[in-house]
Legacy VTK file of the C-alpha trace (Angstrom):
# vtk DataFile Version 3.0
C-alpha trace
ASCII
DATASET POLYDATA
POINTS 714 float
23.230 -96.423 -29.072
25.760 -98.452 -27.094
29.271 -97.651 -28.215
30.284 -100.970 -29.784
33.281 -100.947 -32.077
32.689 -102.255 -35.585
35.289 -104.978 -35.130
33.615 -106.173 -31.923
30.252 -106.317 -33.669
31.777 -108.276 -36.535
33.447 -110.645 -34.072
30.061 -111.376 -32.510
28.541 -111.844 -35.961
31.245 -114.376 -36.873
30.813 -116.205 -33.564
27.038 -116.528 -33.967
27.477 -117.715 -37.551
29.917 -120.392 -36.403
27.518 -121.584 -33.681
24.661 -121.825 -36.172
26.889 -123.597 -38.689
27.407 -126.304 -36.081
23.639 -126.688 -35.813
23.589 -125.321 -32.261
21.011 -122.934 -30.825
22.815 -122.118 -27.559
26.150 -120.508 -26.836
28.523 -122.002 -24.327
29.578 -119.933 -21.323
32.941 -118.916 -22.850
31.165 -117.924 -26.062
28.714 -115.920 -23.981
31.612 -114.122 -22.315
33.038 -113.228 -25.726
29.719 -111.596 -26.638
29.462 -109.873 -23.250
32.969 -108.426 -23.550
32.209 -107.093 -27.044
29.128 -105.248 -25.772
30.551 -104.085 -22.462
28.260 -106.328 -20.434
30.062 -106.707 -17.111
30.892 -110.314 -16.226
33.395 -111.702 -13.702
36.876 -112.838 -14.595
36.881 -116.404 -15.849
38.764 -118.932 -17.938
38.112 -122.285 -19.591
39.912 -125.249 -18.068
40.231 -128.280 -20.332
41.807 -130.412 -17.614
42.100 -130.382 -13.863
45.569 -128.826 -13.795
44.359 -125.871 -15.881
41.459 -125.477 -13.458
43.844 -125.253 -10.492
46.041 -122.725 -12.289
43.092 -120.545 -13.341
41.628 -120.596 -9.828
44.952 -119.527 -8.336
45.264 -116.668 -10.836
41.705 -115.433 -10.285
42.273 -115.491 -6.504
40.078 -116.201 -3.467
37.057 -118.429 -3.985
35.854 -119.601 -7.379
32.789 -120.994 -9.107
33.204 -123.986 -11.418
30.684 -124.696 -14.183
30.471 -127.375 -16.838
30.969 -126.122 -20.412
28.962 -128.147 -22.917
26.962 -127.083 -25.967
24.592 -129.958 -25.186
23.843 -129.053 -21.555
21.796 -125.886 -21.352
20.692 -126.060 -17.718
23.972 -126.590 -15.902
22.541 -126.649 -12.377
20.054 -129.399 -13.274
22.993 -131.503 -14.475
24.948 -130.998 -11.258
27.377 -128.987 -13.295
27.915 -126.045 -10.941
29.942 -125.835 -7.716
30.113 -122.528 -5.843
32.679 -121.267 -3.334
35.604 -123.525 -4.228
38.830 -122.562 -2.418
42.276 -124.081 -2.675
43.811 -126.569 -5.091
42.350 -129.656 -3.420
38.798 -128.318 -3.567
39.263 -127.232 -7.182
40.436 -130.719 -8.182
37.554 -132.410 -6.383
34.997 -130.024 -7.822
36.368 -130.417 -11.364
36.069 -134.208 -11.266
32.625 -134.129 -9.627
31.247 -131.706 -12.236
32.528 -133.757 -15.175
31.192 -137.008 -13.689
27.776 -135.458 -13.012
27.588 -134.099 -16.544
28.450 -137.463 -18.095
25.835 -139.173 -15.955
23.242 -136.520 -16.854
23.901 -136.591 -20.612
26.199 -139.440 -21.631
26.432 -138.294 -25.247
27.039 -134.619 -24.486
30.170 -132.948 -25.778
32.164 -131.600 -22.861
34.511 -128.746 -23.731
35.838 -128.341 -20.214
35.031 -126.495 -17.002
34.651 -122.753 -16.623
36.519 -121.318 -13.648
34.967 -118.035 -12.586
35.589 -115.484 -9.868
33.114 -115.759 -7.018
31.317 -112.446 -6.865
30.820 -110.670 -3.527
27.337 -110.787 -2.025
24.817 -108.253 -3.307
21.273 -107.892 -4.544
20.453 -110.548 -7.119
18.487 -109.318 -10.136
17.775 -110.627 -13.609
18.401 -108.802 -16.872
17.281 -110.445 -20.058
15.706 -110.212 -23.470
13.238 -112.309 -25.420
11.687 -112.325 -28.856
8.001 -111.693 -28.337
5.710 -112.833 -31.193
3.821 -109.526 -31.072
6.420 -106.928 -30.120
9.681 -108.475 -31.328
12.756 -107.867 -29.192
11.802 -107.069 -25.613
14.173 -106.424 -22.715
13.323 -107.485 -19.170
14.389 -106.645 -15.627
13.367 -108.035 -12.255
14.486 -109.589 -9.001
16.862 -112.460 -9.689
17.873 -115.792 -8.276
15.120 -117.834 -6.651
12.934 -114.757 -6.195
12.379 -114.320 -9.929
10.532 -117.643 -10.113
8.603 -117.188 -6.881
7.555 -113.532 -7.093
7.649 -113.025 -10.885
8.404 -109.364 -10.154
9.568 -108.376 -13.621
9.051 -105.539 -16.084
9.457 -105.268 -19.875
10.281 -102.641 -22.497
10.710 -102.621 -26.253
14.344 -102.990 -27.285
16.469 -101.025 -27.711
15.948 -98.878 -24.633
17.449 -95.473 -23.963
19.385 -94.730 -20.780
16.274 -93.072 -19.306
14.028 -96.001 -20.228
16.501 -98.455 -18.716
16.596 -96.401 -15.511
12.774 -96.302 -15.424
12.712 -100.102 -15.375
14.475 -100.111 -12.014
11.513 -98.268 -10.519
8.837 -100.326 -12.284
9.100 -103.514 -10.250
7.148 -103.954 -7.026
10.330 -104.381 -5.004
11.972 -101.247 -6.395
12.737 -99.932 -2.901
15.108 -102.849 -2.282
17.450 -101.391 -4.897
17.499 -98.072 -3.026
18.547 -99.788 0.181
16.285 -100.927 3.032
16.916 -101.670 6.713
20.407 -100.282 6.627
21.463 -102.045 3.419
23.253 -99.769 0.953
21.700 -98.746 -2.360
22.974 -100.484 -5.468
24.758 -98.715 -8.326
21.653 -97.903 -10.357
23.585 -96.490 -13.302
25.630 -99.690 -13.674
22.468 -101.784 -13.484
20.691 -99.639 -16.087
23.743 -99.969 -18.340
23.498 -103.760 -18.212
19.879 -103.476 -19.365
20.722 -101.012 -22.104
23.608 -103.044 -23.482
21.597 -106.261 -23.581
18.812 -104.433 -25.407
21.258 -103.159 -28.025
22.769 -106.623 -28.461
19.448 -108.256 -29.364
18.558 -105.319 -31.599
21.815 -105.667 -33.525
21.403 -109.439 -33.898
17.821 -110.549 -34.626
19.001 -114.165 -34.668
19.409 -113.996 -30.882
16.155 -115.376 -29.498
16.816 -114.987 -25.759
19.436 -113.533 -23.445
19.523 -114.297 -19.757
21.806 -112.597 -17.241
20.771 -114.378 -14.054
21.756 -113.540 -11.528
23.244 -110.117 -11.920
24.879 -109.193 -8.619
24.177 -105.521 -7.933
26.249 -103.748 -5.277
27.067 -100.117 -4.472
30.199 -100.566 -6.615
28.591 -101.962 -9.778
26.524 -104.699 -11.394
28.085 -107.895 -12.713
26.364 -110.831 -14.442
27.318 -114.070 -12.700
25.907 -116.112 -15.571
25.017 -115.351 -19.187
22.878 -117.544 -21.400
22.308 -116.761 -25.078
19.911 -118.752 -27.266
19.598 -118.465 -31.035
16.693 -118.997 -33.386
16.607 -120.478 -36.850
13.151 -119.085 -37.612
12.880 -116.248 -40.078
9.894 -113.980 -39.490
7.651 -113.564 -42.506
7.820 -109.921 -43.565
4.556 -108.047 -43.174
3.315 -105.703 -45.865
3.725 -102.191 -44.518
2.388 -98.824 -45.611
3.668 -95.320 -45.086
1.744 -92.906 -42.892
0.653 -90.987 -45.996
-0.605 -94.180 -47.665
-2.546 -95.157 -44.545
-4.172 -91.743 -44.209
-5.070 -91.645 -47.899
-6.842 -95.013 -47.877
-8.423 -94.473 -44.436
-9.820 -91.124 -45.537
-11.629 -92.764 -48.424
-12.831 -95.568 -46.120
-14.097 -93.304 -43.335
-15.211 -90.380 -45.511
-16.393 -92.042 -48.717
-18.277 -90.288 -51.497
-19.350 -93.506 -53.200
-20.089 -96.986 -51.822
-20.798 -100.213 -53.714
-22.623 -103.068 -51.973
-21.624 -106.396 -53.492
-24.437 -108.812 -52.736
-27.112 -106.155 -52.256
-30.557 -107.712 -52.038
-34.266 -106.891 -52.041
-34.987 -109.957 -49.915
-35.814 -109.301 -46.266
-33.522 -111.180 -43.877
-30.518 -111.086 -46.179
-27.389 -109.292 -44.993
-27.219 -107.482 -48.313
-30.740 -106.157 -47.756
-29.973 -104.927 -44.221
-26.833 -103.208 -45.460
-28.690 -101.367 -48.190
-31.478 -100.277 -45.840
-28.977 -98.950 -43.266
-27.073 -97.005 -45.900
-30.208 -95.537 -47.442
-32.208 -94.957 -44.252
-29.138 -93.627 -42.447
-29.023 -90.697 -44.812
-25.633 -91.325 -46.388
-25.317 -88.384 -48.809
-22.934 -90.061 -51.240
-23.651 -92.484 -54.043
-24.865 -95.992 -53.161
-24.420 -98.635 -55.876
-26.034 -102.070 -55.360
-24.270 -104.929 -57.155
-26.252 -108.093 -57.885
-26.214 -109.980 -61.208
-29.826 -111.151 -60.703
-31.507 -107.819 -59.987
-32.193 -104.654 -61.944
-33.274 -102.424 -59.078
-32.594 -102.593 -55.311
-33.973 -100.148 -52.764
-34.928 -97.799 -55.589
-31.417 -97.749 -57.014
-30.125 -99.214 -60.265
-28.351 -102.526 -59.664
-25.222 -103.555 -61.572
-24.236 -107.037 -62.705
-20.617 -106.417 -61.677
-18.797 -103.759 -59.713
-16.800 -103.055 -62.879
-20.045 -101.770 -64.446
-20.526 -99.076 -61.789
-19.874 -95.645 -63.322
-17.252 -93.303 -61.882
-14.968 -93.754 -58.904
-15.955 -95.882 -55.916
-14.273 -95.424 -52.530
-15.511 -98.523 -50.701
-16.851 -101.919 -51.737
-18.852 -103.633 -48.978
-19.109 -107.417 -49.425
-22.258 -109.285 -48.428
-21.694 -112.528 -50.351
-20.600 -116.009 -49.202
-16.899 -116.485 -48.539
-16.360 -118.785 -51.533
-17.325 -115.988 -53.957
-15.241 -113.233 -52.373
-11.974 -113.895 -54.221
-13.440 -113.529 -57.719
-15.431 -110.442 -56.743
-12.333 -108.940 -55.122
-10.459 -109.354 -58.400
-13.126 -107.161 -60.016
-12.835 -104.606 -57.204
-9.106 -104.482 -57.844
-9.551 -104.029 -61.591
-12.035 -101.234 -60.884
-9.402 -99.446 -58.765
-11.490 -99.345 -55.589
-9.092 -98.694 -52.672
-11.069 -100.336 -49.836
-13.005 -103.578 -49.418
-15.124 -104.201 -46.316
-15.509 -107.962 -45.935
-18.504 -108.865 -43.787
-18.728 -112.596 -44.594
-17.317 -115.232 -42.256
-15.847 -118.546 -43.337
-12.169 -117.642 -43.510
-9.316 -118.149 -41.038
-11.671 -118.160 -38.050
-13.191 -121.435 -39.345
-9.872 -122.937 -40.382
-9.998 -121.669 -43.978
-6.611 -119.970 -43.771
-5.809 -120.711 -47.416
-8.925 -118.866 -48.555
-7.981 -115.865 -46.427
-4.411 -115.939 -47.754
-5.810 -115.939 -51.275
-7.884 -112.792 -50.807
-4.976 -111.033 -49.073
-2.744 -111.832 -52.040
-5.371 -110.525 -54.478
-5.781 -107.329 -52.474
-2.030 -106.711 -52.268
-1.677 -107.278 -56.003
-4.290 -104.616 -56.746
-3.506 -102.215 -53.883
-6.844 -102.779 -52.113
-7.002 -102.411 -48.311
-9.164 -105.028 -46.585
-11.319 -104.462 -43.480
-12.227 -107.866 -42.046
-13.311 -110.490 -42.980
-15.800 -111.779 -40.411
-17.085 -108.400 -39.199
-20.352 -106.584 -38.553
-19.269 -103.652 -40.728
-18.616 -100.127 -39.576
-20.238 -96.813 -38.680
-18.859 -93.380 -39.583
-21.446 -91.161 -37.958
-20.181 -87.763 -39.081
-20.645 -89.016 -42.653
-24.095 -90.482 -41.836
-22.609 -93.796 -42.929
-24.028 -96.996 -41.468
-22.312 -99.781 -43.437
-23.464 -102.696 -41.301
-26.236 -105.273 -41.065
-26.693 -104.486 -37.365
-28.871 -101.847 -35.756
-28.185 -98.282 -36.907
-26.675 -95.630 -34.663
-26.439 -91.954 -35.486
-25.529 -90.025 -32.324
-22.512 -88.007 -33.406
-19.786 -87.401 -30.875
-16.073 -87.526 -30.068
-15.505 -91.235 -29.313
-14.127 -93.753 -31.825
-14.670 -97.392 -30.868
-13.245 -100.538 -32.442
-13.670 -104.218 -31.648
-12.243 -107.472 -32.894
-15.432 -109.310 -31.931
-18.928 -108.856 -33.319
-20.506 -109.593 -29.954
-18.360 -106.972 -28.245
-19.197 -104.590 -31.074
-22.878 -104.939 -30.326
-22.233 -104.459 -26.610
-20.491 -101.219 -27.556
-23.519 -100.199 -29.591
-25.956 -100.961 -26.780
-23.869 -99.055 -24.242
-23.615 -96.078 -26.583
-27.371 -96.041 -27.051
-28.278 -96.422 -23.373
-25.837 -93.720 -22.278
-26.358 -91.486 -25.330
-22.624 -91.587 -25.965
-21.798 -89.672 -29.098
-19.445 -91.561 -31.391
-17.357 -90.594 -34.389
-17.041 -94.197 -35.530
-17.602 -97.821 -34.556
-15.449 -100.242 -36.542
-15.354 -104.035 -36.614
-11.953 -105.602 -37.264
-12.690 -109.330 -37.214
-9.835 -111.422 -38.591
-7.668 -108.369 -39.327
-6.413 -109.823 -42.595
-5.073 -106.363 -43.463
-6.410 -103.209 -41.772
-5.804 -103.350 -38.039
-5.529 -101.157 -34.962
-2.432 -99.227 -36.022
-4.116 -98.191 -39.305
-7.162 -96.958 -37.414
-5.056 -95.248 -34.743
-3.205 -93.375 -37.451
-6.506 -92.166 -38.900
-8.322 -91.386 -35.648
-5.245 -89.573 -34.371
-5.724 -87.028 -37.165
-9.535 -87.073 -37.292
-10.862 -83.747 -35.907
-14.159 -85.411 -34.952
-12.421 -87.911 -32.650
-11.235 -86.920 -29.170
-10.876 -90.364 -27.592
-10.177 -93.815 -29.049
-11.255 -97.055 -27.367
-10.217 -100.448 -28.723
-11.168 -103.997 -27.809
-8.505 -106.391 -29.066
-7.581 -110.017 -28.669
-4.162 -109.674 -30.244
-1.991 -107.317 -32.257
-0.560 -108.340 -35.610
2.327 -105.924 -35.319
2.918 -104.678 -31.806
5.669 -102.282 -32.818
3.516 -100.616 -35.466
0.770 -100.211 -32.851
3.200 -98.654 -30.363
4.504 -96.266 -33.022
0.959 -95.174 -33.913
0.005 -94.889 -30.236
3.012 -92.736 -29.397
2.082 -90.365 -32.217
-1.556 -90.196 -31.044
-1.354 -90.082 -27.230
0.002 -86.506 -27.029
-3.167 -85.374 -28.841
-5.882 -87.647 -27.460
-6.266 -90.623 -25.099
-6.307 -94.258 -26.217
-8.136 -96.830 -24.100
-7.491 -100.530 -24.739
-9.315 -103.600 -23.479
-6.941 -106.492 -24.111
-8.749 -109.822 -23.943
-6.898 -112.924 -22.799
-5.207 -111.515 -19.698
-4.434 -114.973 -18.315
-0.996 -115.929 -19.531
-0.049 -119.265 -20.985
3.584 -118.263 -20.672
6.384 -119.288 -22.975
6.107 -123.069 -22.730
9.265 -123.861 -24.635
11.362 -121.035 -23.224
14.993 -121.898 -22.625
15.665 -119.153 -20.083
14.183 -117.629 -16.955
13.394 -114.460 -18.900
11.564 -116.380 -21.609
9.507 -118.354 -19.084
8.430 -115.146 -17.350
7.535 -113.297 -20.552
3.921 -114.422 -20.669
1.797 -112.640 -23.227
-0.091 -110.420 -20.792
2.957 -109.392 -18.781
4.602 -108.046 -21.916
1.394 -106.440 -23.208
0.777 -104.716 -19.891
4.184 -103.060 -19.648
4.532 -102.123 -23.296
1.023 -100.686 -23.615
1.841 -98.558 -20.576
5.171 -97.614 -22.180
3.220 -96.445 -25.249
0.988 -94.232 -23.083
-2.118 -96.369 -23.591
-4.739 -96.579 -20.828
-5.530 -100.226 -20.256
-9.057 -100.952 -19.078
-9.568 -103.978 -16.809
-12.950 -104.842 -18.345
-15.483 -104.003 -21.027
-17.565 -101.658 -18.885
-14.480 -99.752 -17.776
-13.317 -99.364 -21.377
-16.675 -97.932 -22.383
-16.950 -95.664 -19.342
-13.422 -94.316 -19.836
-14.203 -93.656 -23.493
-17.425 -91.845 -22.617
-15.953 -89.809 -19.770
-12.441 -88.821 -20.859
-13.584 -86.315 -23.513
-15.866 -84.727 -20.904
-13.135 -84.036 -18.363
-10.582 -81.246 -18.860
-6.930 -82.166 -18.403
-5.681 -81.677 -14.832
-3.013 -79.036 -14.237
-1.492 -80.692 -11.179
-1.691 -83.609 -8.741
-3.688 -82.139 -5.837
-7.050 -83.911 -5.527
-9.626 -82.798 -2.958
-12.699 -84.732 -1.805
-15.794 -82.794 -0.732
-18.492 -85.078 0.637
-21.768 -84.996 2.498
-21.200 -88.461 3.942
-18.217 -89.570 5.999
-18.517 -93.180 4.837
-18.367 -92.142 1.190
-15.358 -90.006 2.000
-13.452 -93.030 3.319
-14.329 -95.126 0.260
-13.451 -92.292 -2.093
-10.102 -91.910 -0.312
-9.406 -95.608 -0.817
-10.257 -95.263 -4.494
-7.895 -92.292 -4.789
-5.005 -94.423 -3.517
-6.005 -97.437 -5.634
-5.891 -95.305 -8.779
-2.487 -93.791 -8.110
-3.843 -90.314 -7.311
-2.748 -88.002 -4.523
-4.957 -86.523 -1.840
-3.883 -82.931 -1.314
-2.452 -81.981 2.060
-4.654 -79.013 2.897
-2.622 -75.976 4.034
-3.783 -74.125 7.156
-5.295 -71.138 5.353
-7.331 -73.319 2.999
-8.409 -75.531 5.894
-9.707 -72.465 7.730
-11.519 -71.300 4.581
-13.382 -74.618 4.287
-14.186 -74.691 8.016
-15.955 -71.357 7.644
-18.642 -73.083 5.540
-19.186 -76.356 7.391
-20.809 -77.056 10.767
-18.681 -77.602 13.894
-19.410 -81.331 13.833
-18.199 -81.571 10.211
-14.580 -82.153 9.305
-12.167 -80.202 7.190
-8.867 -81.713 6.144
-9.175 -84.045 3.150
-11.813 -85.461 2.699
-13.819 -82.372 3.589
-16.982 -83.715 5.274
-19.752 -81.108 5.193
-22.183 -83.698 6.710
-25.443 -84.856 5.193
-27.884 -82.388 6.665
-26.399 -79.304 5.065
-28.450 -77.089 2.720
-27.549 -76.456 -0.949
-25.652 -73.304 0.054
-23.003 -75.364 1.876
-22.450 -77.641 -1.113
-22.216 -74.633 -3.402
-19.846 -72.645 -1.178
-17.394 -75.529 -0.700
-17.443 -76.541 -4.375
-16.947 -72.911 -5.352
-13.933 -72.673 -3.023
-12.509 -75.875 -4.509
-12.833 -74.454 -8.004
-11.455 -71.080 -7.024
-8.268 -72.040 -5.196
-5.469 -72.588 -7.753
-3.686 -75.055 -5.479
-6.533 -77.546 -5.966
-6.314 -79.359 -9.305
-9.243 -81.813 -9.243
-12.429 -82.296 -7.228
-14.120 -85.523 -6.187
-17.650 -84.900 -4.880
-19.559 -87.294 -2.647
-23.302 -86.618 -2.433
-25.770 -88.162 0.010
-29.460 -87.975 -0.858
-31.484 -85.848 1.594
-34.664 -83.832 1.364
-32.671 -80.812 2.535
-30.605 -80.950 -0.662
-32.416 -83.151 -3.218
-30.406 -84.842 -6.008
-31.421 -82.509 -8.838
-30.772 -79.461 -6.667
-27.252 -80.764 -6.025
-26.786 -81.527 -9.728
-28.009 -78.122 -10.885
-25.896 -76.118 -8.434
-22.792 -78.191 -9.183
-23.202 -77.832 -12.947
-23.841 -74.118 -12.589
-20.693 -73.516 -10.514
-18.502 -75.599 -12.835
-19.872 -73.783 -15.898
-19.356 -70.392 -14.265
-15.672 -71.115 -13.660
-15.302 -72.627 -17.125
-16.577 -69.340 -18.569
-13.845 -67.582 -16.577
-11.203 -69.874 -18.078
-10.826 -72.030 -14.948
-11.239 -75.695 -15.871
-10.638 -78.575 -13.491
-11.762 -82.191 -13.698
-14.756 -82.724 -11.413
-16.209 -86.177 -10.757
-19.044 -87.118 -8.445
-20.432 -90.128 -6.610
-24.140 -89.919 -5.787
-25.701 -92.177 -3.152
-29.449 -92.204 -2.727
-32.773 -93.276 -4.139
-33.355 -93.680 -7.865
-33.585 -89.912 -8.344
-29.776 -89.829 -8.264
-29.707 -91.561 -11.668
-31.358 -88.585 -13.355
-29.050 -86.228 -11.463
-25.976 -88.120 -12.698
-27.169 -87.965 -16.308
-27.766 -84.216 -15.912
-24.245 -83.695 -14.544
-22.602 -85.878 -17.195
-24.198 -83.837 -19.974
-22.742 -80.676 -18.397
-19.139 -81.735 -17.982
-19.205 -83.350 -14.528
-18.577 -87.109 -14.655
-21.068 -88.533 -12.170
-22.173 -92.059 -11.248
-24.878 -93.359 -8.911
-24.331 -96.072 -6.304
-20.534 -96.280 -6.673
-17.515 -94.570 -5.211
-15.035 -96.519 -7.321
-16.130 -95.663 -10.859
-15.831 -91.848 -10.823
-12.366 -92.026 -9.267
-11.270 -94.724 -11.733
-12.258 -92.395 -14.583
-10.346 -89.541 -12.954
-7.353 -91.847 -12.582
-7.532 -92.704 -16.284
-7.569 -89.008 -17.154
-4.488 -88.466 -14.992
-2.682 -91.412 -16.607
-3.341 -89.948 -20.037
-2.232 -86.459 -18.933
1.087 -87.886 -17.723
1.582 -89.977 -20.859
0.802 -86.928 -23.016
3.454 -84.909 -21.192
0.934 -82.523 -19.620
1.982 -83.544 -16.094
5.377 -84.614 -14.811
LINES 1 715
714 0 1 2 3 4 5 6 7 8 9 10 11 12 13 14 15 16 17 18 19 20 21 22 23 24 25 26 27 28 29 30 31 32 33 34 35 36 37 38 39 40 41 42 43 44 45 46 47 48 49 50 51 52 53 54 55 56 57 58 59 60 61 62 63 64 65 66 67 68 69 70 71 72 73 74 75 76 77 78 79 80 81 82 83 84 85 86 87 88 89 90 91 92 93 94 95 96 97 98 99 100 101 102 103 104 105 106 107 108 109 110 111 112 113 114 115 116 117 118 119 120 121 122 123 124 125 126 127 128 129 130 131 132 133 134 135 136 137 138 139 140 141 142 143 144 145 146 147 148 149 150 151 152 153 154 155 156 157 158 159 160 161 162 163 164 165 166 167 168 169 170 171 172 173 174 175 176 177 178 179 180 181 182 183 184 185 186 187 188 189 190 191 192 193 194 195 196 197 198 199 200 201 202 203 204 205 206 207 208 209 210 211 212 213 214 215 216 217 218 219 220 221 222 223 224 225 226 227 228 229 230 231 232 233 234 235 236 237 238 239 240 241 242 243 244 245 246 247 248 249 250 251 252 253 254 255 256 257 258 259 260 261 262 263 264 265 266 267 268 269 270 271 272 273 274 275 276 277 278 279 280 281 282 283 284 285 286 287 288 289 290 291 292 293 294 295 296 297 298 299 300 301 302 303 304 305 306 307 308 309 310 311 312 313 314 315 316 317 318 319 320 321 322 323 324 325 326 327 328 329 330 331 332 333 334 335 336 337 338 339 340 341 342 343 344 345 346 347 348 349 350 351 352 353 354 355 356 357 358 359 360 361 362 363 364 365 366 367 368 369 370 371 372 373 374 375 376 377 378 379 380 381 382 383 384 385 386 387 388 389 390 391 392 393 394 395 396 397 398 399 400 401 402 403 404 405 406 407 408 409 410 411 412 413 414 415 416 417 418 419 420 421 422 423 424 425 426 427 428 429 430 431 432 433 434 435 436 437 438 439 440 441 442 443 444 445 446 447 448 449 450 451 452 453 454 455 456 457 458 459 460 461 462 463 464 465 466 467 468 469 470 471 472 473 474 475 476 477 478 479 480 481 482 483 484 485 486 487 488 489 490 491 492 493 494 495 496 497 498 499 500 501 502 503 504 505 506 507 508 509 510 511 512 513 514 515 516 517 518 519 520 521 522 523 524 525 526 527 528 529 530 531 532 533 534 535 536 537 538 539 540 541 542 543 544 545 546 547 548 549 550 551 552 553 554 555 556 557 558 559 560 561 562 563 564 565 566 567 568 569 570 571 572 573 574 575 576 577 578 579 580 581 582 583 584 585 586 587 588 589 590 591 592 593 594 595 596 597 598 599 600 601 602 603 604 605 606 607 608 609 610 611 612 613 614 615 616 617 618 619 620 621 622 623 624 625 626 627 628 629 630 631 632 633 634 635 636 637 638 639 640 641 642 643 644 645 646 647 648 649 650 651 652 653 654 655 656 657 658 659 660 661 662 663 664 665 666 667 668 669 670 671 672 673 674 675 676 677 678 679 680 681 682 683 684 685 686 687 688 689 690 691 692 693 694 695 696 697 698 699 700 701 702 703 704 705 706 707 708 709 710 711 712 713
């Protein structure tokens, strides 16, 4: 934490209270300097001049050239008002600038209160950057850093982190912008004082953390030089909005309710039906036909028997404890039925019906949330397709059943995406531990499920489609606890940013939704997928691949063209092609023809027999300096696809049995026989794709990103 004295913090608190008492939402420049001084945010020497003679005196005391700026609580954008003059020198220039600034301000805003003119030291030239903070609707206080001045608006080269940031996190921001090398010095220019710059970021982040009423902070520009980093201008905006507190649960409470949701012993179906075509009928059939071993209790006041099971008039009539109540009744009846679920003491309600907030019926959704909170019931949905918990043989959905057990947990906010997930899983025979619909997320959301799947021994990888997050900080907390154990893949819909339309600062205008999501998901160690297919392929492949033990990637290919494309993909995915040492180069050359090429990629050429593929792959597995293999196969009759697949799988399995595990991915080019070969390899721990050089390397890149986030690689 920044070392801020208690009296300084209280002084800032009193200042902000006084500003709000006046009905203002922006601090003047002198007020901003008071805050900056309290938090050790470096700003130039300055003073407030209430008349022209004071301006001359202040300029003479500050020395050399000065900057004059209008001070008015009613003029936020000083430059737009003609309220800034830079490089003023000498008494005559100060007088002229003072009068011009005041006249411009009065012409710009005739009714504005003018407190005077700020006389500020002119900073020496340096690299202009921006340091700021905003209040993001999803993640709360977020600190930002990027190139400043005009460049910030043109290039939008900016990065974000959750506030407060540590010294290390602040330093990492300097390297996260595209123009990071500029700060290290280019073309003979000296490097800036990185520590001083990181301190500006850290102190701003602590300021907005200490005072939630601060909506935005803008230090733009900050002049960074080899001697330090000083904010030439500081803008602080306040908010009068008070965030509605969200109901939160402890980790133990989440795990307790999620366990009963995902591993229930007894399920009640409210709205169960014998009538074909009804959702309640499909639900019952899926539960019964899916082989759920627990108790299934149909609830329908107009039936005595459903699917061969006794039906109950009310859920309160069901004997014994019930873990989950699945709703298949119209939205208008949900509230009264939920009251009965609460009185029964059922901990989870799965709300399939639509007709709530998604159709404008927010009041109806608020009502059921209030009922659930009163009774301690967790809500999944409404407006969902249900959920699958395959290891429990539970298919609580009206959609097609799926029962291939495996290590992948999948969630989606959309029913259509949920069914795409199901179809992909079926066509690729992807084993899943769960598929969960989230819909409107009136209560249970991604951080609840992350908390559960992070502890679930049947889940090795979690993939989530989301359109928004209700509580970004809760998600980040759950992700940080999960990532060291297993990868999380996220497909965030809505990547095009609407920006912050009403933002009062450069930082706020640049903090578009996706820009913040992208940086903070990366900060949490989450793998972000660019599209639906990538999310599903990452989820399917990541559990198959072992974690890499180092950065050296080697390409072995039978086709030079594939080798070039695979090399491009390596670079695109942030991976590193190994520089082959002389002894290893000679070892590979011993197996390939004279017209082949060692180095990296290692081109064995297309006409080689299976023995050449096997020998080079075996060498790649054997040498401890090689950490991952990318294989490029070209279909020939000399080495048919299934021959290549069988020998590759055999070699990889042999080394695995010896305790040597490396990620191996493969790109197969050829006739349709390569599809069967890829499926064969995938089932045996080699991630292989036909007709593409990009996809296998993208999967490998995702595995590397997770390994770094999990602390397995530096």
